[in-house]
Every structure is written in C-alpha cells, then in structure tokens.
C-alpha positions as CSV (number, residue, x, y, z in Angstrom):
1,X,0.0,-13.8,11.1
2,X,-3.4,-15.3,10.2
3,X,-4.6,-14.0,6.8
4,X,-7.0,-16.8,6.1
5,X,-9.8,-16.1,8.5
6,X,-11.5,-12.7,7.9
7,X,-12.1,-10.6,11.0
8,X,-15.1,-8.2,11.3
9,X,-15.5,-4.9,13.1
10,X,-17.4,-6.4,16.0
11,X,-14.5,-8.8,16.8
12,X,-11.9,-6.0,16.7
13,X,-14.2,-3.9,19.0
14,X,-14.4,-6.8,21.4
15,X,-10.6,-7.2,21.6
16,X,-10.1,-3.4,22.1
17,X,-12.7,-3.4,24.9
18,X,-11.0,-6.2,26.9
19,X,-10.0,-5.0,30.3
20,X,-12.3,-1.9,30.4
21,X,-14.0,-1.7,33.8
22,X,-17.1,-0.3,32.1
23,X,-18.5,0.0,28.6
24,X,-20.9,2.9,28.1
25,X,-22.2,4.4,24.9
26,X,-19.4,7.0,25.0
27,X,-16.9,4.2,25.5
28,X,-18.3,2.4,22.4
29,X,-17.9,5.6,20.3
30,X,-14.3,6.0,21.5
31,X,-13.5,2.3,20.6
32,X,-15.1,2.6,17.2
33,X,-13.4,5.9,16.3
34,X,-10.0,4.6,17.6
35,X,-10.2,1.6,15.4
36,X,-11.0,3.7,12.3
37,X,-8.2,6.1,13.2
38,X,-5.8,3.2,13.7
39,X,-6.6,1.7,10.3
40,X,-6.2,5.1,8.6
41,X,-2.8,5.6,10.1
42,X,-1.6,2.0,9.4
43,X,-2.5,2.0,5.7
44,X,-0.6,5.2,5.1
45,X,2.6,3.4,6.1
46,X,4.6,1.1,3.8
47,X,2.5,-1.0,1.4
48,X,3.0,-4.8,1.7
49,X,1.7,-6.9,-1.1
50,X,-0.8,-8.8,1.1
51,X,-2.1,-5.5,2.4
52,X,-3.0,-4.0,-1.0
53,X,-6.7,-3.7,-1.8
54,X,-6.6,-4.2,-5.6
55,X,-9.6,-3.9,-8.0
56,X,-10.5,-3.2,-11.6
57,X,-13.1,-0.9,-13.1
58,X,-14.1,0.4,-16.6
59,X,-14.6,4.1,-17.4
60,X,-16.0,5.5,-20.6
61,X,-14.4,8.5,-22.2
62,X,-16.4,11.3,-23.8
63,X,-15.7,12.2,-27.4
64,X,-13.8,15.5,-27.6
65,X,-13.2,15.6,-23.8
66,X,-9.7,14.9,-22.5
67,X,-10.5,15.2,-18.8
68,X,-12.2,12.6,-16.6
69,X,-13.2,13.3,-13.0
70,X,-11.8,10.0,-11.9
71,X,-12.8,10.3,-8.2
72,X,-16.4,10.4,-9.3
73,X,-15.9,6.7,-10.3
74,X,-13.2,5.8,-7.7
75,X,-13.8,7.9,-4.5
76,X,-11.4,5.6,-2.5
77,X,-8.6,5.6,-5.1
78,X,-5.1,5.2,-3.7
79,X,-3.0,4.4,-6.7
80,X,-3.5,3.5,-10.4
81,X,-1.5,0.6,-11.8
82,X,-2.6,0.4,-15.5
83,X,-5.0,2.1,-17.9
84,X,-5.8,0.1,-21.0
85,X,-8.4,0.7,-23.8
86,X,-10.8,-2.2,-24.3
87,X,-12.0,-3.5,-27.6
88,X,-13.4,-6.8,-28.9
89,X,-11.8,-6.8,-32.3
90,X,-8.6,-4.8,-31.8
91,X,-5.5,-4.7,-29.6
92,X,-4.8,-1.4,-27.9
93,X,-1.6,-0.7,-26.0
94,X,-1.6,0.3,-22.3
95,X,-1.6,4.1,-21.7
96,X,1.7,5.5,-20.5
97,X,1.7,7.6,-17.3
98,X,3.4,11.0,-17.2
99,X,3.7,13.3,-14.2
100,X,1.6,16.3,-14.6
101,X,4.6,18.6,-15.2
102,X,5.9,16.3,-18.0
103,X,2.5,15.9,-19.4
104,X,2.0,19.7,-19.7
105,X,5.5,20.3,-21.1
106,X,5.0,17.5,-23.7
107,X,1.5,18.3,-24.9
108,X,0.9,22.0,-24.2
109,X,0.7,22.8,-27.9
110,X,-1.2,19.6,-28.8
111,X,-4.4,20.2,-26.8
112,X,-6.6,19.8,-29.9
113,X,-4.9,16.6,-31.1
114,X,-7.5,13.8,-31.4
115,X,-7.2,10.1,-31.5
116,X,-6.8,7.0,-29.4
117,X,-5.4,8.1,-26.0
118,X,-1.8,7.0,-25.5
119,X,-0.8,9.0,-22.3
120,X,-2.5,10.0,-19.1
121,X,-1.7,12.1,-16.1
122,X,-3.3,12.6,-12.7
123,X,-3.8,15.8,-10.7
124,X,-6.3,16.6,-8.0
125,X,-9.5,14.6,-8.8
126,X,-8.8,14.6,-12.5
127,X,-7.3,12.2,-15.1
128,X,-6.2,13.9,-18.3
129,X,-5.7,12.0,-21.6
130,X,-3.6,12.6,-24.7
131,X,-4.6,12.6,-27.5
132,X,-8.1,13.8,-26.8
133,X,-10.5,10.9,-27.5
134,X,-11.9,11.1,-31.0
135,X,-14.7,8.7,-30.0
136,X,-16.0,6.9,-27.0
137,X,-13.5,4.4,-25.6
138,X,-13.8,2.0,-22.7
139,X,-10.8,2.3,-20.4
140,X,-10.0,-0.6,-18.0
141,X,-8.4,0.8,-14.9
142,X,-6.5,-1.5,-12.5
143,X,-5.9,0.2,-9.2
144,X,-5.6,-0.1,-5.5
145,X,-7.9,1.6,-3.0
146,X,-8.1,2.8,0.5
147,X,-10.0,0.5,2.9
148,X,-13.7,0.9,3.4
149,X,-14.5,2.5,6.7
150,X,-16.1,-0.1,9.1
151,X,-19.5,1.0,10.4
152,X,-21.5,-2.1,11.3
153,X,-20.2,-5.0,13.5
154,X,-20.4,-7.5,10.6
155,X,-18.3,-5.3,8.3
156,X,-15.1,-7.0,7.4
157,X,-11.9,-5.2,8.5
158,X,-9.6,-4.0,5.7
159,X,-6.8,-4.9,5.3
160,X,-7.0,-8.4,6.8
161,X,-4.2,-10.2,8.6
162,X,-3.0,-7.4,10.9
163,X,-5.7,-7.6,13.6
164,X,-3.1,-7.5,16.4
165,X,-1.5,-4.4,14.9
166,X,-4.9,-2.6,14.6
167,X,-5.9,-3.5,18.1
168,X,-2.5,-2.4,19.6
169,X,-2.6,1.0,17.9
170,X,-6.3,1.4,18.5
171,X,-5.8,0.9,22.2
172,X,-3.1,3.6,22.2
173,X,-5.4,6.0,20.5
174,X,-8.2,5.1,22.9
175,X,-5.9,6.0,25.8
176,X,-5.3,9.4,24.2
177,X,-9.0,10.0,23.7
178,X,-9.7,9.1,27.3
179,X,-7.2,11.7,28.6
180,X,-4.1,9.6,28.7
181,X,-0.7,10.3,27.1
182,X,-0.8,11.2,23.4
183,X,2.0,10.1,21.2
184,X,3.2,10.0,17.6
185,X,0.8,7.4,16.3
186,X,2.5,7.3,12.8
187,X,5.7,6.1,14.4
188,X,3.8,3.7,16.6
189,X,2.1,2.2,13.6
190,X,5.4,1.8,11.8
191,X,6.9,0.1,14.9
192,X,4.0,-2.3,15.3
193,X,4.0,-3.2,11.6
194,X,7.8,-3.7,11.4
195,X,7.7,-5.9,14.5
196,X,4.8,-7.9,13.0
197,X,6.6,-8.5,9.7
198,X,9.7,-9.5,11.6
199,X,7.8,-12.0,13.6
200,X,6.0,-13.3,10.5
201,X,9.3,-13.9,8.7
202,X,11.0,-15.6,11.7
203,X,8.2,-18.2,12.2
204,X,8.9,-21.9,11.6
205,X,8.9,-22.8,8.0
206,X,9.2,-19.3,6.7
207,X,11.0,-18.9,3.4
208,X,12.8,-15.7,2.5
209,X,12.3,-14.8,-1.1
210,X,15.0,-12.2,-1.2
211,X,17.6,-10.4,0.9
212,X,19.2,-7.0,0.7
213,X,22.3,-6.4,-1.3
214,X,25.7,-5.9,0.4
215,X,28.1,-3.5,-1.1
216,X,31.1,-5.5,0.0
217,X,31.8,-9.0,1.3
218,X,34.7,-10.2,3.3
219,X,35.8,-13.8,2.7
220,X,37.4,-15.7,5.6
221,X,40.7,-17.1,4.4
222,X,42.2,-20.1,6.2
223,X,45.9,-20.7,6.4
224,X,47.3,-22.3,3.3
225,X,45.0,-20.5,0.9
226,X,45.9,-17.5,-1.3
227,X,44.4,-14.1,-0.8
228,X,43.1,-11.9,-3.7
229,X,46.5,-10.6,-4.7
230,X,48.1,-14.1,-4.8
231,X,49.9,-14.1,-1.4
232,X,49.9,-17.3,0.5
233,X,48.4,-16.8,4.0
234,X,50.5,-18.4,6.7
235,X,49.4,-19.6,10.1
236,X,50.7,-17.0,12.6
237,X,50.8,-19.5,15.4
238,X,53.2,-21.9,13.7
239,X,56.9,-21.1,14.4
240,X,59.0,-21.0,11.2
C-alpha cells in the first residue's frame, strides 16, 4: 500500500471511470457520489492507526455553564481522545471521561458545584463538564474526525493509502446506481479492507509487531525426551 503519495479526487474519479463506454454528465454524478458513498462506508469499519484523521483544537468554557455544544466547534467529530485544561503558569490534570449514565448517577446532586472541571461526558451534540466551570478555561481537545467530503478534483482523498479499496467499492456502488446488482456494501468494504491489510503484511520486508495470543500450545516431543509429567517418551518404531 502506498501511503506516501497523496491522491486527489480527480485521480480516483479517473480510475473509477476506466472501462466505461461513455462518460456523460449523469455518469460523472454517479461516479462522484459512488466515491463519497464508498469512503463513508469504509471509514465506519475497523479503525487502523494509519487511517485515523487526528487533530487538536481549543475550546473556551463559559463561567457558570457546564454544557458545551461541541459539534458547533467540531462538526466532523468522530471520537475524543483527551480533554485537558490549558494554563501558562499551572499544571492541570486531564479530564476523566464518564459515560452519560455514570456521569448522571455520580453528579446528579452536584449540579451547582463549581471549580476546575475534572470530568466530562458526551451525549448528542453536547459535552457536559463537572464541576461547573467557575471561570473561563481553555480546554485542549485531542480528537479524530470523519473525512472531509471531496467536492473538487484537486481535493485530497481522506483517508490516504487505500485508493484501490475506495475504487473497488465505488465501482460496486456505481454498478448498483446504474441498475446492476445491489449488495451489502458494508460487508464488501470489510472484505476489501481485510484483503488489503493481509496483502500489506505479507509484502517483502514486512515486520509483524505483534501476534494474537494462543490459549494453549502443543510442544512436539522427540523420542528420548521427557514429557510434562516426567515419563520418558520411547520411539514406537524401535523393537524392545
């Protein structure tokens, strides 16, 4: 997989259009929408580190207000990694995340507790803090986002490095749009991604960083050795 040379929307469109007998304005619309659909389906599958679109931003709290409409600042938010108050002359610990249910159970009677936020939760388009900020704080948020939707030919495709997966799935979707057989595109995306990762790890020079655990392991014992309970293993082909 080539993750060094960025690919733009126009190049993916060109690859998807290969083999078409004609390319009308309607065909162009189908190609573009199929690519966008393919990307949306692909990024909802398993996240691989090199596919994550990570970024940072800073959000200001409002004194006396514990809720932040986080999607006003991060409309393409996918997941939040850390939330940490920023200060030039002090060290503030990272806020701890709680599920909304645990947050409500823990602080339902402390709604009017004020101070430096130490916990946060997410629900809908809202981030809620506890304690309620007693002043304005700058919160640095590290997060990953959904890819930007490509519109113009020179827009870079996100995520990079899976051009062939995007093209393969987009062509399947194109076929459905043009009256062909429709299928489960989520399963197709998972299949293409898994095959792609398998090919990437089996290339020459690939180094495996880790492998799955095995619950049990069988050791081959040769004649003359002792097994786990101390019995000497004899060669069954030697007459005694």
